N, C-alpha and C positions, 0 to 999 in steps of 0.2 A: 525572405520576410518571415518572421515567426508568426504562426497562427495555429488555431485549434481545429481539429478535424472531427470532433464529436466521438461517437462510439464506433469501435472496431472489434474484430474477433482476434483470438490468438493466431489463427491462420493468417490474418492480415498483418499481424506483427511479424510473423515469419517471412511474409512477402517483402516487408520493408528491409529486413536483414538480407534477403536474397538480392535486393536491388542495391546493396552496398551501404545502406544507412546503419548508423549505430542506434540501438534501442535500449533505453533504460526503463525497466518495468518496476514501479514501486507497488508491490503486491500486498494485498491484505492476507493475513495468515489464514490458515484453514480452521475448520470447526473446532471449537473448544467447549468445555463445560461452562455453565453460567458462572458469572462473577458475583460473589457476595457483595451487596451494596456497602457493607462496612469494611471491606478490604481496601485499605489505603494504597496498596501496591497495584491496584487494578488487575488482580489475578496474576501477578508475576510468576508464580510457581505452577500455574495450571498447565497441564499437558494438552495435547490434542485428543479428541475422541478417535475411536477406530475409523469412523467415517472421515474425520479430518486427515488422518494419515493416508487413507486411500485417495482422497481428492487431491492431496499434495502430490502423490506419485503420478496420478493421472494428469495433473497440470504439467508436471515435468515431462511426461511422455509426449505431450502436445508440442513441446519445444525441443525434443531430442533431435540432435543433429542440425539444429537451425543455424548454429555458428560454432566455429572451432575456438572462439574466444569468448568465454563466459566467466562472469564474476558474480559472486554472491556477497551479500551483506545482510545482517539481521539486527533488528531491535533486540536488546538483551533479554527480553522476557522469554520464558521457556517455550511458549507456543510459537513464537516467531522463529526462534532458532530451530525448533523441530520441523516447522514448515519448510524452511530453507533446506534442511537436511534431506527431507523426504522428496522435495522437488528435485534436488540433485540426484537422488537415487533414481527417480523416474526418468531423468535425462541420461542415465547411464554414467553418472559422474559421482558415484558413491565415494565418500571420503574427501570430497572437494573442500577446500578451505572456506570456512564461513565466519569471517570476522564479525564481532558484535559492535554496535554503535548506537548509543542512546540518542544521538542527535538525529536519527531518522525515526525515532520512536517518541517516548514520553518526555524526552528532553529536547524535542525539536523546537524550531523557531516559532511554532504555533503556540507553545505553552509559555505563559508568563509566570504562572504559579501553580505547580502541580497539585499541591494540597488544596488550593482553592478550587481547582477543577474537580477534584474528588468531592469536595463539599457541594459543589454545584450539582453533581449528578447523583448524589447518594439517595435522594428522594424518589428515584426512579423515573424522572422526567427527562431522560437522555435526549430523545429525538426532538422534543419540543424546544429544548434549550440549544441543541446543536443547530437545528434548522434556523433558529433566530440568529445565531452567530453567523451562519453562512449567508443569510439574507441581508443582515445589517452591517456585517463586517466587524462587529465588536461584541464581546461577551466577557463577563467576569472570569478571571483566570486565564484568558486567552490573549495573545497578542493581536493587534489589528490584522485582519485577514489579508489585505493586499500586501502590506509590508512583509508579513510572515511568509506568504507564498513565494515572493521573490527570494527571500533568504533561504527557504527550504530548498528551492530548486538549485540555487547556486551551491549550497552545501552538498547536495546529492551529486551534482555534476563534478564537484571537486574530488569526490571519492570514486568516480566512475572512470575506469581506464580500459575496459574491454570493448568488444563490439556489442555484446549482449550483457546487460546487467539485470540481476534479479535481486532487488532490495526489499526485504520482507518487513512490513510495517503494520499499521493498524487502520481500521476503517475511518476513524476521526480525521486523520491527516490526509488520507486518500480523498475523502469527501471534500475536505477543506481545499486541497490542491485543485481538484476538479472544478470547484466553484470559483476559486481565486484566479484560475487561468481561463475561465469561461469555457471549459471543455463541456460541462453540463450547465446550461443556463440557470437551472434550478435543481437543487438536490433535496429530495424529499424521501420519505420512507419507501415509496414505491420504486425509486431508482437508486436507493442507497447501495453502496458497495457490498456485494455478497462476498462470502468467503472465496478467496483466490481471484477476485476481480482486482484490477490494477489501473493505475494511470501510467501512460507511456510518454516519455520524452524521446522524440525521434529526431536524431541529428543527421541531417543530409550531408553528403560529401562537401557541399559548399559552406558548411558550418551553420546553416539556418536550422531553426528548431521548429518542430511541429509537436502538437500535444493531442493525445487521444485518451479515451476511456476504454479499457479493454475488458469486455465481458467474457469471463471464463466459461460460463454456462454450466458449471458443475454442480450447483446447488441453488435453491431458493432461500437458503438460510441466511438470516441477518444476525441473530443473537445466538449466544451459547445455548446449549441444551442441558437439561437436567441429568 
């Protein structure tokens, strides 16, 4: 039976792999500079900060040797691709293939109109409007939360072919998935996905799915830095 297991650690995720489960981690990218509110691309060209590069490698080191079968995928934005690259380095897999896929990022099932989402957030009220979306299941520019969560999960799993998957995405979609799958009953600023936090889809040998929120514990940072 599919069910949610709440919050776990990266060590717990390693334990699931050791027990023979397949684990797909949809990971928030590492620390980036702040996004200009007038940037309609949502900071597509922004790199990681030096701290972001380090925390990505540290996250990778936490998973090094956890599985001989590892697959990477990244949203096409520069910060997500770089995060995946540095995670791979930390795992001892420098040069690993990192395909890009907008459907795990800003073209995901959660987005009905990307330009409308930018308009929604440009006044700086990101958390207020996102939390309203997560609580009510609807928001201008977004697809209905329940429907989008199912579609997002099935798409991610359609791309997942290894024992361990590291798909690097963005906090909006990780928070939405955590709420949509009831992994976190309420998502607010205090428990918002920090950099390198993730949601896990754990597939047991019998094919049943479990869901968890994985706290990396590498930073308290929520937003980009100047």
